[in-house]
C-alpha positions, 0 to 999 in steps of 0.5 A, a space after each residue: 681832010 685834016 683841020 687846021 689844028 691837026 696841021 699846025 700841031 706839027 709845026 709847033 713841035 718842030 718849033 718848040 724842038 728847036 727852041 728848047 735844044 741845048 743853047 738855043 736862045 730865041 732872038 728878041 724882038 729888037 734882035 730880029 729888028 735890028 739894022 746892019 748899021 746897029 749891028 756893026 755898031 754893036 761889033 765896033 764897040 765890042 771890038 774897041 773894048 778888047 783893044 782897050 783891054 789888050 792895050 792896057 794888059 800889054 802895058 800892065 805887063 811892061 810895068 810888072 816886068 819893070 820895063 815901064 815905071 809903076 806910076 802908071 799902075 793905078 791908072 792902067 789897072 783901073 782902066 782894065 777893070 772898067 772895060 772887063 765890067 762894060 765887056 759883058 754888057 757888050 756881048 748880051 746882044 747877040 750879034 754875031 761878027 768881028 772875031 766873036 765865035 758862035 759859041 759865045 751865044 750858044 755856050 752862054 752860060 759858061 761864057 758869061 760866067 768868065 766875064 763875071 770872073 773877069 771882072 770880079 777879078 781885075 776889080 780886085 787888081 784895080 784895088 791892089 793897083 790903087 794902093 800902088 801895090 805891084 806885087 800883089 798886082 803881078 802875083 795876080 796877073 796869071 789868075 786874074 787875065 785868063 785871056 788865052 784860055 777864053 780866047 781858045 774857045 770863044 774867039 776866032 782867028 784874025 781875018 785877013 787884011 
């Protein structure tokens, strides 16, 4: 008859392999005990941040194209920077759902680096916006707001209504 320790060793090895697999991250106790309502709230917050970001980016594009007056330049670039700064924290809880692909968490190092770059770039964008420097804001747009490149990897398609 095998001892309990001899039987437990293979099970522990399986757990160790799973937890050390590339991209594997054990869920925290808080995440394991999160209610559906709490998870839905986190997803809702993330979606609202991204909707605000989209709305502000669209307005900024219209200002840069000369379709809207530049009197809102400082306000809209500040809002974009604030939203970018809040985005990483909104994704730190490992709560799948919305349009976020599982790769957000399995490739967290890359995803969080992209959010850090977004925050840094939009902060500079807001500094130019605060000065009313539309030329510098316009010149930075393509490099600062690389939404499509990130969405191609980390965001799923819209779900049918």
